[in-house]
C-alpha positions in Angstrom: 6.5 4.8 -82.4 4.2 4.7 -79.6 3.7 5.4 -76.2 5.8 3.4 -73.6 3.9 1.8 -70.6 6.3 3.4 -68.5 4.6 6.9 -69.9 1.7 6.5 -68.4 3.1 7.4 -65.3 5.3 9.7 -65.5 8.3 10.3 -62.8 8.5 14.3 -61.2 12.5 13.2 -60.8 14.9 11.8 -63.4 15.8 7.8 -62.9 18.3 5.8 -65.4 16.0 5.3 -68.1 15.8 9.1 -68.9 19.4 9.3 -69.3 20.4 8.3 -72.6 22.3 9.7 -75.7 21.7 12.9 -76.1 20.5 13.3 -72.8 23.3 12.9 -70.8 25.2 16.6 -71.2 22.3 18.6 -69.3 22.4 22.2 -68.2 21.2 23.7 -65.1 18.4 26.0 -64.5 17.9 25.6 -61.0 18.5 24.4 -57.5 15.3 23.9 -55.0 14.9 22.6 -51.5 11.9 19.9 -52.0 10.2 18.1 -49.6 9.7 14.0 -50.2 8.6 11.0 -48.9 11.7 8.8 -48.2 11.8 5.0 -48.1 10.6 4.2 -44.6 7.6 6.2 -44.6 9.4 9.3 -42.9 9.3 13.2 -44.6 12.9 14.8 -45.0 13.9 17.9 -47.4 16.1 17.7 -50.0 18.0 19.8 -52.6 17.2 18.6 -56.6 19.1 20.0 -59.3 16.7 21.2 -62.5 17.9 21.3 -65.6 17.0 23.5 -68.9 16.2 20.5 -70.9 13.0 18.8 -71.2 12.3 14.8 -71.0 9.4 14.8 -73.3 7.5 17.6 -72.2 8.2 17.7 -69.2 10.4 19.6 -66.5 12.4 16.6 -64.4 14.8 17.1 -61.3 17.8 15.2 -59.7 17.6 14.8 -56.9 21.1 15.9 -54.9 22.2 12.7 -52.6 25.6 12.6 -50.6 27.4 11.5 -54.1 26.0 13.8 -56.6 26.3 16.6 -54.2 30.2 15.2 -54.1 30.6 15.2 -57.5 29.2 19.0 -57.5 31.6 20.2 -55.5 34.9 17.9 -57.2 33.7 19.6 -60.1 32.9 23.2 -59.6 34.7 24.1 -55.7 33.5 24.4 -52.4 33.5 28.1 -52.3 30.4 27.8 -55.5 27.7 30.1 -55.0 23.9 28.2 -56.1 23.8 31.1 -58.6 27.0 30.7 -60.3 26.1 27.3 -61.0 23.1 28.4 -63.5 24.0 27.4 -67.0 27.0 24.8 -66.1 26.8 21.5 -67.8 27.3 18.3 -65.9 27.0 14.8 -67.3 25.0 12.0 -66.2 25.2 8.5 -65.7 23.7 5.0 -64.5 25.2 3.0 -62.5 24.0 0.0 -60.4 23.1 0.8 -56.3 21.8 -0.9 -54.0 18.5 1.0 -52.6 16.6 -0.5 -49.6 17.9 -4.6 -50.1 17.1 -4.0 -54.1 19.6 -3.4 -56.9 18.6 -0.6 -59.1 19.8 1.6 -61.4 20.9 5.1 -60.4 21.9 8.6 -61.9 25.4 10.1 -60.8 27.0 13.1 -61.8 30.4 12.4 -63.9 32.7 13.8 -61.2 36.0 13.4 -63.6 34.0 14.7 -66.6 36.3 17.5 -68.2 35.2 19.8 -71.0 35.3 23.4 -71.3 31.2 22.9 -71.8 30.6 22.8 -68.4 32.5 26.1 -68.1 29.3 27.5 -69.4 
């Protein structure tokens, strides 16, 4: 099987097309604050969750938007410390979302995922 066109410009962050069979339950490695450019050109610092699993040969992070932040709260509680999330497993899903007036696929942490595996 050959390389895909999308492989020519690999993304630093997870995209919906990265998620699939065998790549939907991931282990949190660390959470980092990163500065990134927004759609309107402004700059903001956002938390990014990185996982132990690789995507090809690349490590990719999931930008933690409010929806995914709230999913982590539901899964692990408000009192959980960042260091305690290391080694925890989360299930990722894809959903259709509107971004800047365009419908696209987004990545979500499944807040209703129940498994002993998420505990470590």
